Phi, psi and omega in degrees: 000350186302320186265013184303309183289327177298315178295323179296321177298317179297316179299315181298323180291339177286326176271352190287196197059050173206082175196190188029099192286071190296122182096307183295322185288355175268351183291136177292347179250020180275350171058244183303321185291337176291323184279350174296326178263337179204101180295347175295342179284353186292316182283152177049045176262171179285347185268120176281317176206154181203141174237121177272121179282305179190139169213150179228152180194153176200167175219140179232133180218142178197151172259010181277329183205158174283133183262061174284165181300320179295316179293320179297321178299321178287318181299316182277351178262212183272345186279340183062225182265015181280148169089008175210166186289139177233163184231068182291141175216181177279352184223047175292152179231146174224128177234130180218136169213150181213154178211155170238117175271112182274200180304124183211158177208157170228154184209134178276122180280317181198195184295338185247341189232147175217155179229164179204160175227126188233135174234134183216149166249133186222150172219133179232140181216131177232134172237115182245141176058049179270133172285116187297322181291318178294319177302315180297319180296316181289322186285316187231006178112140182287148187283178181284337183261154177286154175203155175255154179215153177220120183234126181232145177057040174295137179210121172224143180222128171239129187223128178238137180202166173243156178215143174237120186240142173251124185247146175219131178230147183212142171285123184265331180201142176202144168215196187302319188245001182220143174218136179228127182221159181216166180197164178214154173233122175259128189238133170268123187255137178238112184286123177273334179149157182219140170235129180233130176237134184222136173214123174290321179204136177214110184234163178166193178210154178253130180248111183290336184294324179242007179054045180242149175241121175275121184239136175221131177147202183230156177205132176243131183237119180242138180221146191274006178214161183279147176299331183274354184287127179276175186296324181295312178297323181301311183284339177278344186238035179295141180279165182218169179191179180236136178229170181204149168237148170212152182197165180224153179224133175244137177237132169259128185242115179274169178300320181289325184286338179261001186301316183294334184272353180298128179067006175247186175282109187297333180288350177274358186230148166283119186254354188269152167266324180221133178231133180233126179238142178223131183212157170235125184237162178060050170274132178135183183202167176238127180268127177250115186272343185246036182291148178237124183239135178233124175260124180251137168246119190247128177201088181164185180264140176229157180288130177297324180296321178295321177299320179297322185282317181197105184296314183292317179297325177297319176294320177303323185272345190230353184239149172290146189210155175230112184250133182207161179261138182202140176278151177206159178252140176248121182281148174287161180282071184301134181210159178251142181234125174245126183231128178237121185236128184237127177279102184291310179192124175053252184259012180257133184228153172239129185233137174239122183235129181241121175252121183238121177294139182245001178257151181294128189300315185262011176287151183276156177058050170202166174242151175232142180271168177286134170285114191227133174246125185233129174250124186229107165286140180211158175236131182218141167229184182294330183247354184216141174215148178221141187222146176228076183286140174237120187237148172217147184208182181287344178227100180125150178284175177299133183241141180238129182225190180201152177204158178221153170236127180225103183062234183277353185253138172223146181206147179178180178208136176278001187221004193303317181292327176289324178292332176288329180284183184277345183229125177195131176249002178237146173221132185206135175213150175212155178205146180196163180221130178206165183246120185239145172235119183265158178297138176292151182267342178051065179299140181298147181301323183293344180265354183282000000 
């Protein structure tokens, strides 16, 4: 079971370059995907009912290498990081997350209330303060030349879990020109597993003449299940927790923006000129009662080949250690979302979306998301939508992407045009299929 999460991360990266539905989740016809970032969007939406068949998505970001399409093909293939330029430092970062949205649905109860049921599989992984040269040596083989390295405050967390959420949204206040609504999602969390690595200091040098690495320092390795635990026990003893999202949406409606809905079914029309949403998502944690923690004190030479094959096993064989069982909680990647949507003209919109991480970056047993600001011009109708998101964040250069919605199918990437270019530190793709029923517009008889 030791390599379970490592293998899961590799599997997720193969389907990856698909998540955070950049651009699409701002669409008024995105239904379920809109409430993933703000459950306040559930009430008074254009969607009467919707069933999500399947969608997948992920995002990968790093300052270690450019994530061009050619480089990504090598990273996910057999070449690894060989054959292209890299930017190793003492504080490289890697952020990865992926999700599979399983069978889910939303349903409008009446003019003011809507409900939903959401199921998801998720994996989040953060590597902070990684020494790029040491990472490269372990990942793809140590180089022909000697080198020294110094790594401080290393922290990495990989966390996999499933969640089942019940959502409720309601219009809280409305008049001719203003609407205010809110919503919440309460989630039952099922922990799939966690791996945590911590090092205050890890220094050394690589000697090519004898293929040895001199290592000095400390390393703590925590895992949420025992090495001796078989697969049957693992699935019978999954950890659990409770999580929550909540959010609010305000709409300003001008005389011109509500004109089309006059004497018709107002829920069939976008009535706002300006919409502002604010939400906090992924509040909560998962408690792991059978955690296993190993503290290593490292002072000596180890085989570079052994490090390449299995870093933890090499420490087991060469470092003094203290292994003990301890329960711990892993926090969800809590974040705040601010969304501002402006109806420029008719079916054309301008959207500004701000994602802000709310957990301490270097705290243990948690994941943190990328702080990302995205500006998205879009065109939308009931059966078609098109998006051109432009994103910038704390990790990665400015990224340009595109996405479309056509009937029940949507596909896109928040970074595709940047990945085609020579420089990109973000990679993102998403795809999904769902069945939607929108509110009827009830056109007046005199217009027929």
